[in-house]
LOPA-334138 format. One record per atom (N, C-alpha, C, O): x, y negated, z. Coordinates in steps of 0.02 Angstrom, whole numbers, padded with zeros to 5 digits, always signed. Layout:
N
XYZ ...
REM end
This chain:
214
-05879+07468-02164 -05916+07454-02102 -05867+07440-02046 -05822+07481-02034 -05874+07385-02012 -05831+07368-01956 -05854+07404-01894 -05911+07396-01872 -05808+07443-01865 -05827+07484-01808 -05821+07446-01743 -05858+07460-01695 -05776+07398-01739 -05765+07362-01677 -05758+07287-01691 -05731+07268-01743 -05783+07247-01646 -05772+07175-01651 -05701+07158-01631 -05669+07195-01594 -05677+07101-01655 -05609+07080-01638 -05610+07042-01573 -05647+06993-01565 -05569+07064-01525 -05564+07030-01462 -05502+06986-01461 -05466+06980-01510 -05491+06954-01405 -05433+06910-01398 -05369+06950-01406 -05360+07002-01374 -05324+06926-01448 -05260+06959-01459 -05265+07020-01503 -05218+07060-01506 -05323+07030-01537 -05332+07088-01579 -05347+07068-01651 -05364+07010-01665 -05341+07115-01696 -05359+07105-01766 -05387+07169-01794 -05374+07223-01768 -05425+07164-01847 -05454+07222-01879 -05404+07252-01930 -05373+07215-01967 -05398+07317-01929 -05358+07352-01980 -05400+07408-02010 -05446+07434-01978 -05385+07425-02072 -05421+07479-02105 -05394+07546-02080 -05335+07561-02087 -05437+07585-02050 -05417+07651-02025 -05476+07699-02026 -05529+07681-02001 -05470+07759-02054 -05410+07784-02089 -05396+07744-02152 -05440+07712-02180 -05333+07744-02175 -05316+07708-02236 -05361+07728-02294 -05378+07787-02302 -05380+07679-02334 -05421+07687-02394 -05493+07708-02378 -05530+07727-02423 -05512+07705-02314 -05579+07727-02294 -05632+07672-02299 -05692+07686-02300 -05610+07609-02304 -05654+07551-02301 -05690+07545-02234 -05741+07512-02228 -05663+07578-02183 -05686+07570-02115 -05632+07534-02075 -05573+07538-02092 -05652+07500-02021 -05605+07458-01986 -05610+07469-01910 -05663+07482-01883 -05552+07463-01878 -05549+07464-01805 -05508+07403-01783 -05471+07375-01822 -05516+07385-01721 -05477+07329-01694 -05416+07357-01657 -05420+07410-01626 -05361+07321-01662 -05300+07343-01631 -05261+07282-01606 -05264+07228-01635 -05225+07292-01552 -05185+07238-01524 -05132+07215-01573 -05096+07256-01602 -05126+07150-01584 -05080+07124-01634 -05007+07142-01618 -04969+07157-01664 -04989+07142-01556 -04919+07158-01539 -04904+07231-01554 -04850+07246-01579 -04952+07275-01540 -04942+07345-01557 -04938+07354-01632 -04899+07395-01657 -04979+07316-01668 -04980+07321-01741 -04912+07304-01770 -04890+07335-01819 -04877+07255-01741 -04811+07236-01765 -04760+07292-01758 -04712+07296-01796 -04771+07335-01709 -04723+07388-01696 -04736+07451-01736 -04695+07497-01735 -04791+07455-01772 -04806+07514-01812 -04752+07524-01865 -04729+07476-01896 -04733+07586-01875 -04683+07602-01925 -04708+07657-01970 -04754+07695-01952 -04679+07662-02029 -04698+07715-02075 -04670+07781-02051 -04622+07783-02012 -04699+07836-02075 -04671+07902-02060 -04602+07909-02090 -04558+07940-02060 -04592+07882-02150 -04526+07887-02182 -04472+07855-02140 -04415+07878-02140 -04488+07801-02104 -04438+07768-02062 -04412+07815-02007 -04357+07805-01982 -04452+07865-01989 -04432+07911-01936 -04381+07962-01961 -04338+07985-01923 -04385+07980-02025 -04342+08034-02050 -04288+08010-02097 -04248+08051-02121 -04286+07946-02112 -04240+07920-02164 -04168+07939-02151 -04134+07961-02198 -04143+07932-02091 -04073+07946-02078 -04055+08019-02090 -03998+08035-02106 -04104+08064-02083 -04091+08135-02094 -04100+08155-02168 -04063+08197-02193 -04148+08125-02202 -04169+08150-02267 -04145+08109-02327 -04145+08135-02383 -04124+08047-02318 -04106+08007-02376 -04044+08034-02411 -04034+08021-02470 -04002+08072-02376 -03942+08101-02408 -03960+08152-02461 -03919+08168-02504 -04021+08179-02458 -04043+08227-02509 -04076+08192-02569 -04089+08224-02620 -04089+08128-02561 -04125+08090-02613 -04076+08047-02652 -04076+07986-02646 -04036+08080-02692 -03982+08046-02730 -03994+08057-02805 -04014+08111-02826 -03983+08004-02844 -03992+08009-02915 -04060+07981-02936 -04087+07936-02903 -04087+08008-02989 -04152+07986-03014 -04208+08029-02983 -04210+08089-02993 -04251+07996-02945 -04304+08033-02912 -04363+07989-02894 -04362+07929-02905 -04414+08021-02866 -04476+07986-02850 -04493+07993-02776 -04475+08042-02744 -04528+07943-02750 -04557+07945-02683 -04633+07943-02694 -04661+07892-02712 -04665+08000-02682 -04736+08007-02695 -04777+07985-02634 -04763+08006-02578 -04826+07942-02645 -04866+07916-02590 -04824+07875-02542 -04829+07883-02482 -04782+07831-02570 -04730+07797-02529 -04758+07748-02479 -04724+07733-02429 -04818+07722-02489 -04851+07681-02439 -04815+07617-02422 -04826+07589-02368 -04772+07592-02466 -04737+07529-02453 -04668+07536-02426 -04631+07487-02424 -04648+07596-02406 -04582+07606-02375 -04547+07664-02411 -04557+07721-02392 -04506+07649-02461 -04473+07701-02500 -04416+07733-02462 -04383+07700-02422 -04404+07797-02475 -04351+07834-02441 -04283+07804-02457 -04239+07801-02414 -04272+07781-02519 -04212+07744-02539 -04234+07688-02585 -04288+07690-02615 -04192+07638-02592 -04208+07581-02636 -04207+07601-02709 -04236+07566-02751 -04175+07657-02726 -04170+07678-02796 -04229+07723-02817 -04239+07733-02877 -04267+07749-02770 -04321+07795-02786 -04376+07760-02826 -04392+07702-02813 -04404+07796-02874 -04463+07771-02911 -04523+07781-02865 -04539+07837-02846 -04557+07727-02849 -04611+07730-02800 -04678+07739-02835 -04694+07705-02884 -04717+07787-02810 -04782+07804-02840 -04834+07808-02784 -04823+07838-02732 -04892+07777-02796 -04947+07782-02749 -05011+07765-02786 -05010+07744-02844 -05067+07773-02753 -05132+07756-02781 -05140+07681-02787 -05098+07642-02763 -05194+07660-02818 -05209+07589-02824 -05215+07556-02755 -05194+07499-02745 -05243+07593-02707 -05249+07569-02639 -05208+07616-02594 -05236+07663-02566 -05142+07604-02588 -05098+07651-02554 -05104+07649-02478 -05129+07601-02449 -05079+07703-02447 -05071+07703-02375 -05020+07650-02356 -04978+07630-02396 -05024+07628-02294 -04973+07582-02269 -04991+07560-02199 -05049+07546-02184 -04940+07555-02154 -04952+07529-02088 -04963+07454-02094 -04919+07418-02118 -05021+07428-02073 -05040+07359-02089 -04992+07305-02066 -04984+07255-02101 -04959+07314-02008 -04917+07261-01983 -04855+07249-02025 -04845+07194-02050 -04813+07299-02032 -04751+07290-02068 -04760+07287-02143 -04719+07258-02178 -04813+07319-02169 -04821+07325-02241 -04828+07257-02275 -04808+07250-02333 -04857+07209-02241 -04870+07144-02273 -04807+07105-02285 -04803+07066-02333 -04756+07114-02244 -04696+07073-02249 -04634+07112-02270 -04584+07081-02288 -04636+07178-02268 -04577+07218-02283 -04592+07272-02334 -04565+07327-02330 -04635+07257-02382 -04658+07309-02428 -04610+07317-02487 -04594+07268-02521 -04588+07379-02499 -04550+07394-02559 -04598+07393-02619 -04656+07412-02611 -04576+07370-02677 -04621+07365-02735 -04646+07433-02759 -04610+07483-02754 -04706+07434-02784 -04735+07495-02812 -04721+07497-02886 -04741+07452-02923 -04686+07549-02909 -04666+07554-02979 -04721+07584-03023 -04731+07560-03079 -04756+07635-02998 -04807+07668-03038 -04870+07678-02995 -04866+07692-02935 -04928+07671-03027 -04991+07682-02994 -05024+07743-03024 -05036+07746-03085 -05040+07791-02982 -05071+07852-03007 -05075+07905-02953 -05060+07893-02895 -05096+07964-02974 -05109+08020-02929 -05049+08067-02928 -05026+08089-02980 -05025+08083-02869 -04966+08125-02862 -04977+08197-02884 -04930+08235-02890 -05039+08215-02897 -05054+08282-02920 -05036+08292-02994 -05034+08349-03018 -05024+08237-03029 -05008+08242-03101 -04953+08192-03117 -04965+08132-03123 -04892+08218-03124 -04833+08175-03137 -04820+08171-03212 -04766+08187-03235 -04870+08150-03249 -04867+08151-03322 -04815+08104-03351 -04797+08109-03409 -04791+08057-03310 -04740+08010-03333 -04673+08044-03349 -04632+08018-03386 -04663+08104-03319 -04596+08135-03321 -04596+08201-03359 -04643+08240-03356 -04541+08211-03396 -04532+08273-03434 -04512+08329-03386 -04494+08317-03329 -04517+08390-03410 -04493+08448-03373 -04419+08440-03356 -04380+08416-03397 -04401+08461-03295 -04330+08464-03276 -04294+08397-03285 -04239+08395-03311 -04326+08342-03264 -04298+08276-03278 -04274+08238-03216 -04238+08188-03224 -04294+08258-03156 -04278+08219-03096 -04231+08257-03049 -04232+08318-03045 -04189+08218-03015 -04143+08247-02966 -04179+08265-02901 -04159+08312-02867 -04232+08228-02885 -04268+08244-02823 -04340+08219-02827 -04356+08173-02863 -04382+08252-02789 -04450+08229-02774 -04455+08226-02698 -04446+08277-02664 -04471+08168-02672 -04479+08158-02600 -04551+08137-02585 -04582+08101-02624 -04576+08161-02529 -04642+08139-02506 -04647+08146-02430 -04621+08194-02401 -04682+08099-02400 -04692+08099-02327 -04765+08097-02310 -04801+08051-02332 -04788+08146-02272 -04857+08146-02245 -04908+08131-02300 -04949+08086-02294 -04905+08169-02353 -04952+08165-02408 -04981+08233-02426 -05042+08240-02435 -04938+08283-02431 -04959+08348-02457 -05015+08379-02416 -05056+08416-02443 -05017+08365-02351 -05069+08395-02308 -05139+08369-02323 -05188+08397-02300 -05144+08315-02362 -05209+08286-02379 -05242+08321-02439 -05301+08309-02452 -05205+08363-02474 -05233+08394-02534 -05277+08453-02518 -05272+08484-02464 -05321+08469-02564 -05364+08528-02558 -05320+08591-02554 -05278+08601-02598 -05330+08633-02504 -05288+08693-02496 -05289+08738-02558 -05238+08770-02574 -05345+08740-02593 -05350+08782-02653 -05308+08755-02711 -05295+08791-02759 -05286+08692-02706 -05246+08662-02758 -05173+08653-02740 -05133+08631-02781 -05154+08671-02679 -05087+08657-02655 -05033+08692-02696 -04981+08662-02710 -05044+08754-02715 -04993+08791-02754 -04985+08758-02822 -04929+08751-02846 -05040+08739-02853 -05036+08706-02918 -04999+08639-02914 -04962+08620-02959 -05010+08603-02859 -04976+08539-02850 -04901+08549-02840 -04861+08512-02869 -04883+08599-02801 -04812+08615-02793 -04780+08634-02860 -04724+08614-02875 -04817+08671-02900 -04792+08690-02966 -04779+08628-03009 -04728+08625-03044 -04823+08579-03005 -04815+08517-03043 -04754+08478-03018 -04716+08451-03058 -04744+08476-02952 -04687+08440-02925 -04622+08474-02946 -04573+08440-02963 -04620+08540-02944 -04560+08575-02965 -04549+08570-03040 -04492+08574-03063 -04602+08562-03078 -04595+08555-03150 -04547+08499-03169 -04506+08507-03215 -04552+08442-03134 -04512+08383-03153 -04442+08383-03123 -04401+08342-03142 -04428+08429-03077 -04363+08431-03044 -04313+08470-03087 -04330+08522-03115 -04252+08444-03093 -04200+08478-03130 -04181+08544-03097 -04194+08554-03038 -04150+08589-03135 -04119+08647-03105 -04065+08623-03057 -04021+08584-03077 -04068+08644-02996 -04021+08620-02945 -04045+08558-02910 -04013+08535-02863 -04102+08530-02932 -04131+08472-02899 -04169+08491-02836 -04177+08551-02821 -04193+08441-02800 -04220+08452-02733 -04291+08426-02724 -04309+08373-02748 -04331+08466-02689 -04395+08443-02662 -04384+08429-02588 -04364+08473-02551 -04396+08367-02568 -04381+08344-02500 -04447+08321-02468 -04477+08272-02491 -04468+08355-02415 -04533+08341-02386 -04530+08331-02311 -04493+08365-02276 -04569+08283-02287 -04578+08269-02216 -04653+08271-02204 -04690+08230-02231 -04675+08319-02162 -04746+08334-02158 -04767+08345-02085 -04725+08359-02043 -04832+08339-02071 -04854+08349-02002 -04867+08423-01985 -04894+08460-02025 -04847+08442-01926 -04870+08504-01897 -04938+08488-01867 -04942+08451-01818 -04991+08514-01896 -05058+08491-01879 -05075+08502-01805 -05105+08459-01774 -05055+08559-01778 -05070+08572-01707 -05035+08521-01662 -05066+08494-01617 -04971+08507-01676 -04934+08458-01636 -04962+08388-01647 -04965+08347-01600 -04983+08375-01708 -05009+08308-01724 -05075+08295-01687 -05083+08241-01659 -05120+08343-01687 -05183+08334-01652 -05171+08325-01577 -05203+08283-01545 -05126+08365-01549 -05109+08359-01478 -05081+08290-01463 -05098+08259-01412 -05037+08265-01506 -05007+08199-01497 -05061+08145-01497 -05061+08100-01455 -05108+08151-01544 -05162+08101-01547 -05205+08102-01484 -05226+08050-01460 -05218+08162-01459 -05257+08168-01397 -05221+08135-01339 -05251+08099-01299 -05156+08147-01334 -05116+08120-01279 -05109+08044-01282 -05100+08011-01231 -05112+08017-01343 -05103+07945-01352 -05167+07908-01369 -05167+07851-01391 -05223+07943-01359 -05289+07913-01370 -05295+07883-01440 -05319+07827-01449 -05272+07922-01490 -05276+07901-01559 -05323+07948-01598 -05331+08006-01580 -05352+07922-01650 -05396+07962-01691 -05355+08000-01744 -05319+07968-01783 -05358+08066-01747 -05321+08102-01798 -05345+08083-01868 -05403+08066-01879 -05299+08086-01915 -05316+08071-01984 -05365+08124-02011 -05346+08183-02014 -05425+08105-02030 -05475+08154-02053 -05459+08183-02122 -05492+08230-02144 -05409+08154-02156 -05392+08179-02223 -05351+08243-02222 -05344+08275-02274 -05324+08262-02164 -05287+08324-02159 -05334+08383-02171 -05387+08387-02141 -05313+08429-02215 -05359+08481-02239 -05351+08549-02206 -05397+08589-02208 -05292+08564-02176 -05277+08632-02153 -05261+08631-02078 -05215+08597-02056 -05300+08669-02039 -05291+08668-01966 -05225+08699-01945 -05196+08677-01895 -05200+08748-01982 -05137+08781-01963 -05079+08759-02007 -05032+08797-02017 -05083+08698-02031 -05030+08671-02074 -04966+08662-02034 -04964+08623-01986 -04913+08697-02053 -04848+08691-02021 -04794+08717-02068 -04809+08731-02126 -04733+08723-02045 -04678+08744-02088 -04689+08813-02116 -04677+08824-02176 -04712+08860-02077 -04724+08928-02101 -04779+08930-02153 -04774+08967-02203 -04832+08891-02142 -04885+08888-02192 -04858+08862-02258 -04874+08889-02311 -04818+08810-02255 -04790+08782-02316 -04744+08831-02352 -04746+08836-02413 -04702+08866-02315 -04656+08913-02346 -04695+08970-02379 -04673+08999-02429 -04753+08987-02351 -04796+09036-02383 -04822+09013-02450 -04829+09053-02496 -04835+08948-02456 -04857+08920-02520 -04801+08924-02572 -04815+08938-02631 -04740+08913-02551 -04683+08916-02598 -04680+08985-02631 -04664+08990-02690 -04693+09036-02593 -04689+09105-02618 -04743+09118-02671 -04738+09166-02710 -04795+09077-02672 -04851+09088-02718 -04844+09049-02784 -04884+09059-02829 -04794+09007-02789 -04783+08970-02852 -04755+09018-02903 -04702+09048-02892 -04789+09026-02959 -04771+09076-03009 -04699+09067-03035 -04680+09013-03058 -04660+09121-03031 -04594+09124-03061 -04547+09069-03037 -04500+09050-03073 -04558+09045-02977 -04515+08992-02951 -04453+09022-02917 -04459+09062-02871 -04395+09003-02941 -04332+09022-02910 -04312+08964-02865 -04300+08909-02889 -04309+08976-02800 -04294+08921-02754 -04252+08945-02695 -04247+09004-02681 -04221+08896-02662 -04182+08909-02602 -04197+08853-02551 -04190+08794-02568 -04217+08871-02491 -04225+08822-02438 -04156+08807-02410 -04125+08850-02379 -04133+08746-02420 -04065+08729-02397 -04065+08691-02331 -04012+08682-02300 -04124+08669-02309 -04129+08637-02243 -04201+08640-02220 -04247+08631-02260 -04210+08653-02157 -04276+08651-02127 -04272+08632-02054 -04223+08648-02020 -04323+08599-02030 -04328+08579-01960 -04400+08587-01939 -04442+08547-01959 -04417+08639-01900 -04486+08655-01887 -04524+08604-01845 -04585+08597-01853 -04490+08567-01802 -04523+08515-01762 -04474+08458-01752 -04418+08468-01728 -04495+08398-01771 -04454+08339-01760 -04500+08279-01751 -04557+08278-01775 -04475+08229-01717 -04513+08167-01707 -04583+08180-01680 -04632+08149-01702 -04587+08224-01633 -04648+08240-01594 -04699+08284-01630 -04725+08331-01599 -04714+08271-01693 -04767+08310-01725 -04754+08326-01799 -04801+08345-01834 -04693+08318-01822 -04680+08329-01893 -04631+08387-01904 -04600+08411-01857 -04626+08408-01967 -04574+08455-01988 -04547+08431-02055 -04579+08392-02089 -04488+08455-02072 -04457+08435-02135 -04424+08496-02169 -04402+08543-02136 -04422+08492-02235 -04395+08548-02274 -04366+08520-02338 -04394+08475-02369 -04309+08549-02359 -04277+08531-02422 -04269+08595-02462 -04238+08643-02439 -04297+08596-02522 -04298+08655-02564 -04261+08642-02629 -04275+08593-02664 -04213+08684-02645 -04174+08678-02707 -04205+08721-02761 -04220+08780-02750 -04213+08692-02820 -04241+08728-02877 -04187+08765-02915 -04138+08735-02937 -04195+08831-02922 -04147+08871-02958 -04168+08883-03030 -04216+08853-03054 -04133+08926-03064 -04146+08939-03135 -04178+09007-03148 -04216+09015-03196 -04164+09057-03106 -04186+09124-03119 -04262+09130-03122 -04297+09114-03074 -04288+09153-03178 -04358+09167-03185 -04402+09105-03190 -04464+09110-03190 -04372+09045-03196 -04413+08985-03198 -04451+08980-03263 -04425+09001-03315 -04511+08954-03262 -04553+08952-03321 -04552+08884-03356 -04579+08878-03411 -04521+08833-03326 -04523+08766-03355 -04464+08757-03401 -04408+08747-03377 -04473+08761-03466 -04419+08758-03515 -04426+08697-03559 -04384+08686-03603 
REM end
């Protein structure tokens, strides 16, 4: 359903992504839209070395070597995605990484995806992501602080993404989930509670002690 007619200098874009609903937006502003990964790349790409995946990559992979995974109809900022899209290697659901054996990847990276999952399933999803990471490998995440994100949207007259599931989603909430993953030996080697106005980032190293994935 089209929510707004197109005016002079505007075009329709699908928002929220994958919703089949549309809003009109100024074409010049649309050209300036950037992916969330573009905001954190300089800080986080150094952790994404070797064989790894970018889950929900939305057209902009964290590194050119990452295996890109997204749904059939992936997220993506409409302006830049059409002309600067990195190829999609695998199509599927990030909740089930069946393509990969246990302890097979150097890293799993994801940006602004995990907050969309059902809270009751978040621990199980983290368990699946750690399953495919090697001992000593890294989980690298860039995620929204929901309180900061909602405030940012209010200040910039933007509609918050309705797919976000947890009102108090932030770094502390996420670290609490890590503690609930059964028999997971891990070490947080980097964290940033607030960056780029409304996001946080965390890098978690998978250890060997007590791990159940053999």
